[in-house]
C-alpha positions as CSV (number, residue, x, y, z in Angstrom):
1,M,0.0,0.0,0.0
2,G,1.4,3.4,-1.0
3,S,1.9,6.2,1.4
4,S,-1.0,8.3,-0.1
5,N,-3.3,5.3,0.0
6,L,-2.3,4.6,3.6
7,R,-3.0,8.2,4.6
8,R,-6.4,8.0,2.9
9,T,-7.2,4.7,4.7
10,I,-6.3,6.1,8.1
11,L,-8.3,9.3,7.5
12,V,-11.4,7.4,6.3
13,A,-11.2,5.0,9.3
14,V,-10.7,7.7,11.8
15,L,-13.5,9.9,10.4
16,A,-15.9,7.0,10.4
17,G,-15.1,6.0,13.9
18,L,-15.2,9.6,15.2
19,F,-18.6,10.3,13.4
20,Y,-20.0,7.1,14.8
21,F,-18.9,7.9,18.4
22,V,-20.3,11.5,18.3
23,L,-23.7,10.4,17.0
24,A,-23.9,7.5,19.4
25,A,-23.0,9.7,22.4
26,I,-25.5,12.3,21.4
27,A,-28.3,9.7,21.0
28,L,-27.5,8.1,24.3
29,Q,-27.3,11.5,26.1
30,L,-30.5,13.0,24.6
31,T,-33.0,10.2,24.3
32,R,-33.2,6.9,26.2
33,G,-35.8,4.1,25.9
34,A,-36.3,0.9,27.9
35,D,-33.1,-0.7,29.1
36,G,-31.0,2.3,28.1
37,I,-31.7,1.9,24.4
38,A,-31.8,5.1,22.4
39,T,-34.9,6.2,20.5
40,V,-33.0,6.5,17.3
41,W,-29.5,5.1,16.8
42,P,-28.0,7.1,13.9
43,A,-24.6,5.5,14.5
44,S,-26.0,2.4,12.8
45,G,-26.5,4.3,9.6
46,V,-23.0,5.8,9.8
47,A,-21.5,2.3,10.2
48,V,-23.4,0.9,7.2
49,A,-22.8,4.0,5.0
50,A,-19.1,3.9,5.9
51,L,-18.7,0.3,4.8
52,L,-20.6,1.0,1.6
53,L,-18.5,4.0,0.7
54,A,-15.1,2.5,1.7
55,Q,-12.8,1.0,-0.9
56,P,-12.3,-2.8,-0.6
57,G,-8.8,-2.3,0.9
58,E,-10.1,0.2,3.5
59,R,-13.1,-1.8,4.9
60,R,-11.3,-3.8,7.4
61,W,-9.7,-0.7,8.9
62,V,-13.0,1.1,8.8
63,L,-14.7,-1.9,10.5
64,L,-11.9,-1.9,13.2
65,S,-12.5,1.9,13.8
66,L,-16.2,1.4,14.0
67,T,-15.8,-1.4,16.5
68,A,-13.6,0.7,18.7
69,A,-16.0,3.7,18.5
70,S,-19.0,1.5,19.4
71,F,-17.3,-0.1,22.4
72,L,-16.1,3.3,23.6
73,A,-19.6,4.9,23.4
74,N,-21.4,2.0,25.0
75,F,-18.8,1.6,27.8
76,T,-18.8,5.4,28.5
77,W,-22.5,5.3,28.9
78,S,-22.9,2.0,30.9
79,G,-19.6,1.7,32.6
80,L,-19.9,-2.1,32.2
81,P,-17.3,-3.7,30.0
82,L,-19.2,-7.0,29.3
83,L,-22.4,-5.1,28.5
84,A,-20.5,-2.7,26.2
85,L,-18.8,-5.6,24.5
86,G,-22.1,-7.4,23.8
87,Q,-23.7,-4.2,22.5
88,T,-20.7,-3.6,20.3
89,A,-20.9,-7.1,18.9
90,A,-24.5,-6.5,18.0
91,N,-23.7,-3.2,16.4
92,V,-20.9,-4.5,14.3
93,I,-22.7,-7.7,13.1
94,E,-25.7,-5.5,12.3
95,A,-23.6,-3.2,10.1
96,L,-22.0,-6.3,8.3
97,V,-25.4,-7.9,7.6
98,A,-26.8,-4.6,6.2
99,F,-23.7,-4.1,4.2
100,W,-23.8,-7.6,2.8
101,I,-27.4,-7.2,1.6
102,M,-26.8,-3.6,0.2
103,R,-23.3,-4.0,-1.1
104,D,-24.2,-3.8,-4.8
105,I,-26.8,-1.1,-4.4
106,E,-24.1,1.6,-4.2
107,R,-22.6,0.6,-7.5
108,R,-25.1,3.0,-9.1
109,N,-25.0,6.5,-7.8
110,D,-28.8,6.9,-7.9
111,S,-29.7,3.4,-6.9
112,F,-31.1,4.3,-3.5
113,F,-33.8,6.2,-5.2
114,H,-35.4,3.5,-7.2
115,I,-38.5,1.8,-5.8
116,A,-37.0,-1.7,-6.0
117,A,-33.8,-0.5,-4.3
118,I,-35.7,1.2,-1.5
119,L,-37.6,-2.0,-0.8
120,R,-34.4,-3.9,-0.7
121,F,-32.8,-1.3,1.4
122,C,-35.7,-1.3,3.9
123,F,-35.6,-5.1,4.1
124,A,-31.8,-5.0,4.7
125,A,-32.3,-2.4,7.5
126,I,-35.0,-4.3,9.3
127,L,-33.2,-7.7,8.9
128,A,-29.9,-6.3,10.1
129,A,-31.6,-4.6,13.1
130,S,-33.5,-7.8,13.9
131,V,-30.2,-9.8,13.9
132,S,-28.5,-7.2,16.1
133,A,-31.5,-7.1,18.5
134,A,-31.5,-10.9,18.8
135,I,-27.8,-10.9,19.5
136,A,-28.2,-8.1,22.1
137,A,-31.1,-10.0,23.7
138,L,-29.1,-13.2,24.0
139,L,-25.9,-11.6,25.2
140,I,-27.4,-9.1,27.5
141,G,-30.0,-11.7,28.8
142,N,-33.1,-9.6,28.8
143,G,-35.1,-11.9,26.5
144,F,-37.1,-11.1,23.4
145,G,-39.6,-8.8,24.9
146,H,-39.8,-5.0,24.9
147,M,-36.0,-4.6,24.8
148,F,-35.8,-6.6,21.5
149,V,-38.5,-4.5,19.8
150,S,-37.0,-1.3,21.1
151,W,-33.5,-2.3,19.8
152,L,-34.9,-3.4,16.5
153,T,-36.8,-0.2,15.8
154,T,-34.0,2.0,17.1
155,A,-31.3,0.4,14.9
156,A,-33.6,0.1,11.8
157,L,-34.5,3.8,12.1
158,G,-30.9,4.8,12.4
159,I,-30.1,2.9,9.2
160,M,-33.1,4.0,7.2
161,I,-32.7,7.7,8.1
162,V,-28.9,8.2,8.0
163,V,-27.8,5.8,5.2
164,P,-29.8,7.5,2.4
165,L,-28.8,10.9,3.6
166,I,-25.0,10.1,3.6
167,M,-25.2,8.2,0.3
168,N,-27.2,11.0,-1.2
169,F,-24.5,13.5,-0.4
170,A,-21.6,11.1,-1.3
171,H,-23.2,10.1,-4.7
172,P,-25.5,12.9,-5.7
173,G,-28.2,11.5,-8.0
174,P,-31.4,13.2,-9.2
175,G,-32.7,15.4,-6.4
176,G,-29.4,15.1,-4.5
177,P,-27.1,17.9,-3.2
178,T,-26.3,19.1,-6.7
179,K,-30.0,20.0,-7.1
180,T,-30.5,21.5,-3.6
181,S,-27.2,23.5,-3.7
182,S,-28.4,25.2,-6.9
183,H,-31.4,26.4,-4.9
184,A,-29.7,27.0,-1.5
185,G,-32.2,29.7,-0.5
186,S,-35.3,27.6,-1.2
187,T,-33.7,24.6,0.5
188,A,-33.0,26.6,3.6
189,V,-36.5,27.9,3.7
190,V,-38.0,24.4,3.3
191,L,-35.9,22.9,6.1
192,V,-36.5,25.9,8.4
193,L,-40.3,25.3,7.8
194,V,-39.9,21.6,8.7
195,T,-37.9,22.6,11.8
196,F,-40.6,25.1,12.8
197,L,-43.4,22.5,12.3
198,A,-41.4,19.9,14.3
199,A,-40.8,22.4,17.1
200,A,-44.4,23.5,17.1
201,V,-45.5,19.8,17.6
202,F,-42.8,18.6,20.0
203,T,-42.3,21.7,22.2
204,Q,-45.9,21.9,23.4
205,S,-48.2,19.4,25.1
206,S,-51.5,21.1,24.5
207,Y,-52.5,20.0,21.0
208,P,-52.0,16.7,19.2
209,L,-50.5,18.1,16.0
210,L,-48.5,15.0,14.9
211,F,-49.9,15.3,11.4
212,L,-48.0,18.5,10.8
213,P,-44.5,17.0,10.5
214,L,-45.8,14.5,7.9
215,L,-47.0,17.5,5.8
216,G,-43.6,19.1,6.2
217,V,-41.8,15.9,5.2
218,L,-44.0,15.5,2.1
219,F,-43.5,19.2,1.2
220,A,-39.7,18.9,1.6
221,T,-39.6,15.7,-0.4
222,Y,-41.6,17.2,-3.3
223,F,-39.5,20.3,-3.5
224,L,-36.1,19.0,-2.6
225,G,-36.3,15.3,-3.5
226,A,-34.3,12.7,-1.6
227,T,-32.2,15.2,0.3
228,G,-35.3,17.0,1.6
229,A,-36.9,13.7,2.7
230,T,-33.9,12.5,4.7
231,C,-32.9,15.8,6.1
232,S,-36.5,16.6,7.3
233,I,-36.9,13.2,8.9
234,L,-33.6,13.6,10.7
235,I,-34.6,17.0,12.0
236,I,-37.9,15.6,13.3
237,A,-36.1,12.7,14.9
238,A,-33.7,15.0,16.7
239,I,-36.3,17.4,17.9
240,G,-38.8,14.7,18.9
241,S,-36.1,12.8,20.8
242,V,-35.2,15.9,22.8
243,A,-38.8,16.5,23.5
244,I,-39.4,12.9,24.8
245,W,-36.3,13.2,26.9
246,Q,-37.6,16.4,28.4
247,G,-41.2,15.0,28.8
248,R,-42.8,17.4,26.4
249,G,-44.5,17.3,23.0
250,S,-47.7,15.9,21.4
251,I,-46.6,12.4,22.1
252,S,-46.9,13.0,25.9
253,L,-50.7,13.3,25.3
254,L,-51.0,9.6,24.6
255,S,-51.7,8.8,28.2
256,A,-52.8,10.6,31.3
257,H,-49.7,9.3,33.2
258,R,-46.4,9.6,31.5
259,D,-45.0,6.3,30.1
260,T,-41.6,6.9,28.6
261,E,-41.3,3.4,27.1
262,L,-44.7,3.8,25.3
263,E,-43.8,7.2,24.1
264,V,-40.5,6.0,22.7
265,L,-42.1,3.1,20.9
266,F,-44.9,5.3,19.5
267,F,-42.3,7.9,18.3
268,Q,-40.3,5.2,16.6
269,F,-43.3,3.9,14.7
270,Y,-44.2,7.5,13.9
271,L,-40.8,7.9,12.3
272,F,-41.3,4.7,10.4
273,T,-44.5,6.1,9.1
274,L,-42.7,9.2,7.9
275,L,-40.1,7.1,6.2
276,V,-42.6,4.9,4.5
277,S,-44.4,8.0,3.2
278,A,-41.3,9.9,2.2
279,L,-38.8,7.4,0.7
280,P,-41.2,6.0,-2.1
281,L,-42.2,9.6,-2.9
282,A,-38.5,10.5,-3.0
283,A,-37.9,7.6,-5.4
284,L,-40.8,8.7,-7.6
285,M,-39.5,12.3,-7.6
286,A,-36.0,11.0,-8.5
287,M,-37.5,9.0,-11.3
288,R,-39.4,12.1,-12.5
289,D,-36.1,14.1,-12.5
290,R,-34.3,11.3,-14.3
291,S,-37.0,11.1,-16.9
292,F,-37.1,14.9,-17.3
293,A,-33.3,14.9,-17.6
294,E,-33.4,12.1,-20.2
295,V,-36.0,14.0,-22.1
296,E,-34.0,17.2,-22.0
297,R,-30.9,15.4,-23.0
298,G,-32.7,13.7,-25.8
299,K,-34.1,17.0,-26.9
300,R,-30.6,18.6,-26.9
301,W,-29.2,15.6,-28.9
302,L,-32.2,15.8,-31.3
303,E,-31.6,19.6,-31.8
304,M,-27.9,19.0,-32.3
305,S,-28.5,16.2,-34.8
306,E,-31.1,18.2,-36.6
307,G,-28.8,21.2,-36.8
308,I,-25.9,19.1,-38.2
309,A,-28.0,17.2,-40.7
310,K,-30.3,20.3,-41.5
311,V,-33.3,18.1,-40.7
312,G,-36.2,19.4,-38.7
313,H,-39.6,17.9,-37.9
314,W,-43.1,19.2,-38.0
315,R,-46.6,18.2,-36.9
316,L,-50.0,19.3,-38.2
317,E,-53.0,18.7,-36.0
318,L,-55.9,18.4,-38.4
319,A,-58.8,19.3,-36.2
320,E,-57.3,22.6,-35.0
321,Q,-55.2,23.2,-38.1
322,R,-52.4,23.8,-35.6
323,L,-48.9,23.5,-37.0
324,F,-45.7,22.8,-35.0
325,W,-42.2,23.5,-36.3
326,S,-39.0,22.3,-34.6
327,G,-36.2,24.9,-34.2
328,E,-34.4,23.6,-37.3
329,V,-37.5,24.1,-39.5
330,F,-37.5,27.7,-38.4
331,R,-33.8,28.0,-39.3
332,I,-34.3,26.4,-42.7
333,H,-37.0,29.1,-43.4
334,G,-34.6,31.8,-42.2
335,L,-36.8,32.7,-39.2
336,E,-36.2,33.0,-35.5
337,A,-38.0,30.3,-33.5
338,S,-41.2,31.9,-32.2
339,T,-44.9,31.3,-32.4
340,H,-45.6,28.5,-34.8
341,P,-47.1,29.7,-38.1
342,A,-50.5,29.2,-39.4
343,L,-50.9,26.5,-42.1
344,D,-51.6,29.1,-44.8
345,T,-48.5,31.1,-43.8
346,A,-46.4,28.0,-44.0
347,M,-47.8,27.1,-47.4
348,N,-46.9,30.6,-48.7
349,F,-43.2,29.9,-48.1
350,Y,-43.3,27.4,-50.9
351,H,-42.3,28.7,-54.3
352,P,-45.4,29.6,-56.3
353,E,-44.6,27.0,-59.0
354,D,-44.3,24.3,-56.3
355,R,-47.2,25.3,-54.0
356,S,-49.9,23.3,-55.8
357,L,-47.6,20.2,-55.8
358,V,-47.3,20.3,-52.0
359,Q,-51.1,20.9,-51.5
360,D,-51.9,18.0,-53.8
361,K,-49.5,15.7,-52.0
362,L,-51.0,16.5,-48.6
363,A,-54.5,16.0,-49.9
364,Q,-53.5,12.7,-51.5
365,S,-51.9,11.5,-48.3
366,L,-55.0,12.3,-46.2
367,E,-57.2,10.5,-48.7
368,S,-55.1,7.3,-49.1
369,L,-53.6,7.4,-45.5
370,E,-50.3,6.5,-47.1
371,P,-46.9,8.2,-46.3
372,L,-45.9,11.0,-48.6
373,D,-42.6,12.6,-49.7
374,F,-41.7,15.4,-52.0
375,E,-39.1,17.8,-53.0
376,A,-40.0,21.5,-53.5
377,R,-38.6,25.0,-53.3
378,I,-39.2,27.5,-50.5
379,V,-38.6,31.2,-50.6
380,R,-36.9,32.1,-47.3
381,S,-37.7,35.3,-45.4
382,D,-34.6,36.9,-46.9
383,G,-35.7,36.0,-50.4
384,E,-33.2,33.1,-50.9
385,I,-34.6,30.0,-52.6
386,R,-33.8,26.8,-50.9
387,Y,-34.6,23.2,-51.9
388,V,-36.3,21.1,-49.3
389,Y,-37.3,17.4,-48.9
390,S,-40.2,16.5,-46.7
391,C,-41.7,13.1,-45.9
392,S,-44.5,12.4,-43.4
393,E,-47.0,9.9,-42.2
394,V,-50.6,10.3,-41.1
395,E,-51.4,9.7,-37.4
396,L,-54.8,8.0,-36.9
397,R,-57.2,8.6,-34.0
398,E,-58.8,5.7,-32.1
399,D,-61.7,5.8,-34.5
400,G,-59.4,5.3,-37.5
401,K,-59.8,8.8,-38.8
402,P,-56.7,11.1,-39.5
403,G,-55.8,13.1,-36.5
404,A,-52.5,14.6,-37.4
405,I,-49.6,14.5,-39.9
406,F,-46.1,14.1,-38.6
407,G,-43.1,14.6,-40.8
408,I,-39.5,15.6,-41.3
409,F,-38.2,18.6,-43.2
410,Q,-34.7,18.6,-44.6
411,D,-32.7,21.3,-46.4
412,V,-31.3,19.5,-49.5
413,T,-30.2,22.6,-51.4
414,N,-26.5,21.5,-51.5
415,R,-27.5,18.1,-52.8
416,V,-29.9,19.4,-55.4
417,L,-27.4,22.0,-56.6
418,A,-24.6,19.4,-56.6
419,A,-26.9,17.1,-58.7
420,M,-27.7,20.0,-61.0
421,E,-24.0,20.7,-61.4
422,L,-23.3,17.0,-61.9
423,A,-26.0,16.8,-64.6
424,S,-24.6,19.9,-66.3
425,A,-21.1,18.6,-66.2
426,R,-22.3,15.3,-67.6
427,A,-24.1,17.1,-70.4
428,R,-21.0,19.1,-71.2
429,A,-18.9,15.9,-71.1
430,E,-21.3,14.1,-73.3
431,A,-21.4,17.1,-75.7
432,R,-17.6,17.1,-75.8
433,A,-17.6,13.4,-76.3
434,D,-20.1,13.7,-79.1
435,E,-18.0,16.4,-80.6
436,A,-14.8,14.3,-80.3
437,I,-16.6,11.4,-81.9
438,H,-17.9,13.6,-84.7
439,L,-14.5,15.0,-85.3
440,A,-13.0,11.5,-85.3
441,E,-15.6,10.2,-87.8
442,T,-15.9,13.3,-90.0
443,D,-13.8,14.3,-93.0
444,S,-12.4,17.8,-92.2
445,L,-12.7,19.1,-95.8
446,T,-16.1,17.8,-96.8
447,E,-17.8,17.4,-93.3
448,I,-19.1,14.0,-94.4
449,A,-18.1,10.7,-93.0
450,N,-14.4,10.0,-93.3
451,R,-12.8,6.7,-94.5
452,R,-12.8,5.1,-91.0
453,K,-16.4,5.9,-90.4
454,V,-17.8,4.8,-93.7
455,L,-15.8,1.5,-93.8
456,S,-16.9,0.7,-90.2
457,F,-20.5,1.4,-91.3
458,L,-20.0,-1.0,-94.3
459,D,-18.6,-3.7,-92.0
460,T,-21.6,-3.4,-89.7
461,E,-24.1,-3.6,-92.6
462,I,-22.2,-6.7,-94.2
463,A,-22.5,-8.5,-90.8
464,K,-26.2,-7.5,-90.5
465,A,-26.9,-8.7,-94.0
466,A,-25.2,-12.0,-93.3
467,V,-27.4,-12.6,-90.2
468,L,-30.7,-11.3,-91.7
469,G,-30.1,-12.4,-95.2
470,G,-31.1,-9.0,-96.7
471,P,-29.6,-7.2,-99.7
472,L,-26.8,-4.7,-99.6
473,S,-25.1,-2.5,-102.3
474,I,-22.2,-0.1,-102.5
475,A,-21.2,2.5,-105.0
476,V,-17.6,3.9,-105.5
477,L,-17.6,7.4,-107.0
478,D,-14.7,9.3,-108.5
479,I,-14.6,12.9,-109.8
480,D,-13.7,12.8,-113.5
481,R,-10.5,14.6,-114.7
482,F,-9.9,16.0,-111.2
483,K,-6.2,16.3,-111.8
484,Q,-6.8,18.7,-114.7
485,I,-9.0,20.8,-112.5
486,N,-6.2,21.0,-109.9
487,D,-3.6,21.8,-112.5
488,R,-5.7,24.5,-114.3
489,F,-7.4,26.2,-111.4
490,G,-5.3,25.3,-108.4
491,H,-5.8,23.2,-105.2
492,A,-8.1,25.7,-103.6
493,V,-10.6,25.3,-106.4
494,G,-10.0,21.6,-106.3
495,D,-10.9,21.5,-102.6
496,Q,-14.1,23.5,-103.4
497,V,-15.0,21.0,-106.1
498,I,-14.5,18.1,-103.7
499,R,-16.5,19.8,-101.0
500,R,-19.4,20.7,-103.3
501,V,-19.6,17.2,-104.8
502,A,-19.6,15.7,-101.3
503,Q,-22.5,17.9,-100.2
504,V,-24.5,17.1,-103.3
505,C,-24.0,13.4,-102.8
506,A,-25.1,13.6,-99.2
507,L,-28.3,15.3,-100.3
508,A,-29.0,13.0,-103.1
509,I,-28.9,9.7,-101.1
510,R,-31.6,8.4,-98.8
511,G,-31.7,8.8,-95.0
512,S,-30.6,5.2,-94.4
513,D,-27.6,5.5,-96.7
514,L,-24.2,6.9,-95.9
515,V,-21.6,8.6,-98.1
516,G,-18.0,9.0,-97.0
517,R,-14.8,10.3,-98.5
518,I,-12.3,7.4,-98.8
519,G,-9.4,9.3,-100.3
520,G,-8.6,12.3,-102.6
521,E,-11.6,12.7,-105.0
522,E,-13.0,9.2,-104.3
523,F,-16.2,8.6,-102.3
524,L,-18.0,5.5,-101.1
525,I,-21.8,5.2,-100.8
526,V,-23.2,2.4,-98.7
527,L,-26.8,1.4,-99.4
528,P,-28.1,-0.8,-96.7
529,A,-31.1,-3.2,-97.4
530,T,-30.9,-2.2,-101.1
531,D,-30.9,-4.6,-104.1
532,A,-29.1,-3.9,-107.4
533,E,-32.1,-2.3,-109.1
534,M,-32.8,0.2,-106.3
535,A,-29.1,0.9,-105.9
536,F,-28.8,1.7,-109.6
537,A,-31.6,4.2,-109.3
538,V,-30.0,5.9,-106.3
539,A,-26.5,6.0,-107.8
540,E,-27.9,7.3,-111.1
541,R,-29.6,10.1,-109.2
542,V,-26.4,11.0,-107.6
543,R,-24.6,11.1,-111.0
544,R,-27.2,13.3,-112.6
545,T,-27.3,15.7,-109.6
546,V,-23.5,16.2,-109.7
547,E,-23.7,16.7,-113.5
548,A,-26.3,19.5,-113.0
549,I,-24.2,21.5,-110.5
550,D,-23.9,25.2,-111.5
551,W,-20.1,26.1,-111.3
552,E,-20.4,29.6,-112.7
553,P,-18.6,31.3,-109.8
554,L,-15.6,29.0,-110.3
555,D,-15.5,29.5,-114.1
556,L,-16.0,25.7,-114.5
557,Q,-18.3,24.5,-117.3
558,K,-19.2,21.1,-115.9
559,V,-17.9,18.5,-113.3
560,T,-19.0,14.9,-113.7
561,V,-18.4,11.7,-111.7
562,S,-18.0,8.1,-112.7
563,I,-19.6,5.5,-110.4
564,G,-19.0,1.8,-109.9
565,L,-21.9,-0.1,-108.4
566,S,-21.7,-3.6,-106.7
567,P,-24.4,-5.5,-104.9
568,L,-23.5,-8.0,-102.1
569,K,-23.7,-11.5,-103.5
570,G,-22.8,-14.6,-101.6
571,N,-20.5,-14.8,-98.6
572,I,-17.9,-12.2,-99.6
573,D,-16.0,-9.8,-97.4
574,R,-15.6,-6.0,-97.6
575,E,-12.4,-6.1,-99.7
576,E,-14.0,-8.3,-102.4
577,L,-17.1,-6.2,-102.4
578,M,-15.1,-3.0,-102.8
579,G,-12.9,-4.6,-105.4
580,R,-15.9,-5.4,-107.6
581,A,-17.1,-1.8,-107.2
582,D,-13.7,-0.5,-108.2
583,R,-13.7,-2.7,-111.3
584,A,-17.1,-1.3,-112.3
585,L,-15.7,2.2,-111.7
586,Y,-12.7,1.5,-114.0
587,Q,-15.1,0.3,-116.7
588,A,-17.1,3.5,-116.5
589,K,-13.9,5.5,-116.8
590,D,-12.7,3.4,-119.8
591,E,-16.1,3.8,-121.6
592,G,-16.0,7.6,-121.5
593,R,-16.6,8.8,-117.9
594,N,-19.8,10.4,-116.4
595,L,-21.2,6.9,-116.5
596,L,-22.6,4.4,-114.0
597,R,-21.5,0.8,-114.4
598,Q,-22.3,-2.2,-112.2
599,T,-20.8,-5.6,-111.7
600,G,-22.8,-8.6,-112.8
């Protein structure tokens, strides 16, 4: 054991023994019952409380100090060593029995103020006092008569009055010293009132006013909780004991001739009545305070959570059309929490374009009794537009009719704006992707499909025709005498000729067809689902359209094209199909140009 722990152990043991001796001496000096037994033995409560509060390593020293204090008090009073030793044995065993039954009650600070714990505590006090009374009766030799009852009630009262008081101050729970110290003035007033009532009852012998202290105890318990209950009963016990010792008070009116033993016994049961009335009430008040504290704590946590999540709650009572908003709902609307708004006022906060949506949703929910949820815009008091999400459920009355609607209200502006920004970014990305794809698949000079695009399209259509068994045709087109145009007019004019021919070809074909530039002045037209006859008609229209182009601004008389047409026949690939079209093109060139020829 360290030096600091040793000093603490010695201090605890000495204080426990000193406190025990002082209270025992006062009780023996002021009030005596039959066989020298005190009316109330508060030292028993000190002993039990000291054992409950002591650390495991301190209890044996505390017990030793209590034993010495008990023997010293009893011996000082009686002057008989054997009698004092027997009384001390009874006192120590009593404390050990009570401690053993109550040893786990003190593990919770507020455990003395639960109904179940109070019942267990009272049982422990009565059982321990019964054991000590039996030991005293056997050791002292006075039998189990009046002395046994007097010892039992005296010790039990000491435990039941003092232990809760000490434990309450040592481990302040609801209604403990923390509560009373925050209202020191009112606490003093209440205890002074109890003292005045007790003095009015026990310092006069004219009127039987024993009901007044009970009112004082209940009053103190109600306003001060457990501390008020234990302090007020202790005050009454002290004043009543002094009055009995002096032969005064309402208790002396019990009989025409004074009987001290009867007065003591009656006063002890009177104190039991006060305890039985006050302790359960103190427990109920403590439970009330705990419940109130839990509700307040839950309310604070809810408000904190609502503030962090920007989620409030609301409730609409349908019969009264009374609307409740939590603090966060007020903050979302940009308002200070005040009187809850009328339903029409609350509706007017919604954006005019969204107001009918909200009203329709509420009406639909009341009709179907199904939960509702919606997102809408509100216009805050400062004019800022916020996006909110609300979901709610209908509360039904006992008759099954709607009684109220309860829901949550969340500011989702950041999420909505983020979603809008994400959608906008996605749209921009898709546009840029489309643009990139367009640039990758478009011939920069003519703005029609480039070689890669048109050949990829041809591969797709060949594969589709192979699966579906439908027709497919292609046409290879070449501008006639293009080299002469370049040599005579220059490459700039040649580029204009290529561009104009490409535009005319794109306009002359059908919507399902595709024309692309595959190199220089050569173009490929893919004609899906088209047989040789229809392909010939489309290609011929292209040839004639090119031939009819007006070239006056470029000082060109006429530009023509030669076309080689080839339908897909049999299981041939792209190279074979284009090879056949090329051979038909060469045939058109050889036969005089500005012609359309087709493979057989």
